[in-house]
N, C-alpha and C positions, 0 to 999 in steps of 0.2 A: 666953923670951917666953911669958907666960901667956895663956890664952884666957878671955875673959869668959863667965861662965855665961849671962848674958842673951843673948849673941850665939849661943851654942850652942842655946839654947831656940828662938830665932827661926828658926834654920836647920832644926831638926827639924820645927817647925810648918809651915814652907813646903814641906818635902819631903812631909809627910803630905797637905797639901792637893793638891799636884801628883799624888800617887799616887791619891788618891780621884777626882780629876778624870779621870785616865787610865782608871781602872777603870770609871767611869760611861760614859765615851765608848766604851770597848770593849764594855760591855754593851749599850748602845744600838745600836752597830754590829752586834753579833751578832744582836740581835733583828731588825734591819732586813735583814740578810743571810739570816735563817732563812726568812722568807716574807713577801711584801708584794704588795698588789693590783697594783702597777706591773709585777710580773713575769708577769702574765697578759694575754693578748690573744686576741680573737675575730675570726673572719672568715667570711663567707659565700662558698662556692665552688661549682663545678659538678664533679660526678663523672660524666662522660659527659652523658646527658640528664637526670640527676637532681641535685637540689640537696643540699648538705651544709653544716653549720656546724662549723668547727674551732676549738678552744681550745688555745693553746700556753702551757706553763708553763716558765719559764726559772729557776726557783728552784734554786740550786746545792746547797742543803742537802737537797733531796729530801723535804721534809715533805709527807705526804699531804694533799691538798685535794679537797674535794667540789665539783664544778662542776655547776650546774643551769641549764638554758636554758628560757626562757618566751617564748611568742609574745605580743606586746603589741597592745592595741586601745584607742586613746584613753587611753593612760597607765595601763591596767590589764592584769593578766595574763589573757589569753584562754584559754590552755591551756599545760600543761607538756610540753615537747618531750622531755626526758630528763634523766638525772642520771648522772654518772660520777665516779670517783675518779682523780686524776692525781698522780704523783710526779715533780716536775720535775727538771731537771738543768741544768748550765751551758750545754750545747749546746741544750737545749729539748726538751720532750716534748709531742707533739700528740695530742689525742683528737678523735674525729669523731662528730658527731651527724647521723644521716640525717634530713633534713627537706627535702621538696620545696617550698622556699620560693617565694613569689610576689614579683614585682618590687616594690621600695620598701617591703617589709615591715619591721617593727621587732621586735627581740628583746632581752630582758633576760637578761644572763649574770651569775649570782651565784656567788661563790667563798667557801667556808668552810673554814678550817683552824683547828682548836681552839687557842685561845690566841694566834693570830697575826693572822688576818684573817677578817672576816665582812661582806662588802660586795659591791656590784655593780661590774662593769667599766664605767667611764664613758668616753665616752657610750655609750648603748645601741647595739647593732649594727643597722645599716640595710642591707638587701640591695641588690644592684645593680638598676638600672632595666630590665635585660634578663633575661628568663627563660632557663633552661638549654636548654629544648626549645622550638623555634619551632613555633607552631601552624600546621598546614597551612591554606593559604588556600583557601577554598571558591570554586569557579568561579561566575561571575556567572550569575544565573538568566536563561534565554533570554527575550527579549521576545516577547509575543504578536503585536505588530504588526510585520510584516516591513518592512525598509527597502527603498527602491527598488533598491539594488544586489543585495540578497538575492533579491527577486522576479524581477529580470531574469536573474540567473544560475542560477535554479532550473530544471532541465529539466522538460519538460512531463509526463513520466511520473512525476516525483517530487513533483508538487504535491499539496497536502493535499485539494483538491476531488475527491471520488470521481466516476467516470464513471457517469452514471445508467444503470441497467439497465432493460430493458423490463419492464413489469408483466405479470402473468399474462394480463390481458385483451388486451394488445397483442401478446403473443407468439403464435406459431403454435399452434393447438389441437392437442393430442396426437392421435395416430392413433386411439386407442381411444374418443375422445369424439365425439359428433355435433355437426355445425355447422349453423346455420340457413341459411348461404349455400349456394346450389345449386352443384354442380360444373359446370365449363364445358361438359362433354359433355352434361349433362342440362338445360341452360338452356332450349333450345327446347321440349322436352317439357313442362317444368313450366309455361312461359308458356301453352302451348296448353291445358293442363289447367285452368289458372285461368280462361280465357275460354270454355271449353266446346267448343273446336274440336278436330279430330283430323286425321289424315293425309289424309282425303277432302275437305278444303276446296277444293282446286283443281278436282276433278271437279264439285262442286256449283256452283262459280262459273262453270265453262264452260257447264253446262246452263242456268243463269239467263241468261247472256248470249245463248245461242241462242234462248231463248224471247222475250227482248226484241226480238231481230232479227226473228223471225217475226211478232211483233205489229206491229212498225213496217212490215214489208212488206205485211201485210194491210191496214193503214190506208192505205198509199200506193196500192195497187191499187184499193181501194174508192173513194178520192177521184178517181182517174182515170176509173173507170167512171162515177161520178156526173157528172163533167164532160163525158164523151162523150155521155151521155144528154141532157143539157141543151142541147148544141149541135144536136141534131137538132130 
């Protein structure tokens, strides 16, 4: 049985096309397995009270890739957080960027591996809505106006109203200063000195009373004698 030459040619041609297709598929698969943006992921975490951004590379071929992280503001790069080189593995290799991020902040993560990938991880990284370190709550400011319960429970000695102290004019004069007020023991002497009297006032008053009595007696006897003379 002879084989047709045309049939052999068709068979060889079909085998060549299949081989070329297989080689192209293997080449594309090799490029895809070498490094791809889908093999990178980013996450915002907390390391104690501080924030960090981690990027993980699961590229099994271990092709070096440069990872850059940028803080975003209204769709534009505000500042560059850092840049590191990572060599991935099938199990995954993670690199860490120290960044004390704020809640709901946005970061752009760019990956570049020469000849393989040069693009951002999509979508952009958004941080959690809760910060790593809770800010201490400030105590409320005390009210200037006391409430009825506060004023009722406050002891008398702890009130804010100070006890008035006597002024210098109301306080007792020092021993070394002279006072205009007379001492109790000298009150009688000073009053007599002001009126011009002295300690002989009683004697003078007695003499005056005696003279008045003598004068009255003389007038009385004189009137009786004149009455007796007229009766005769």
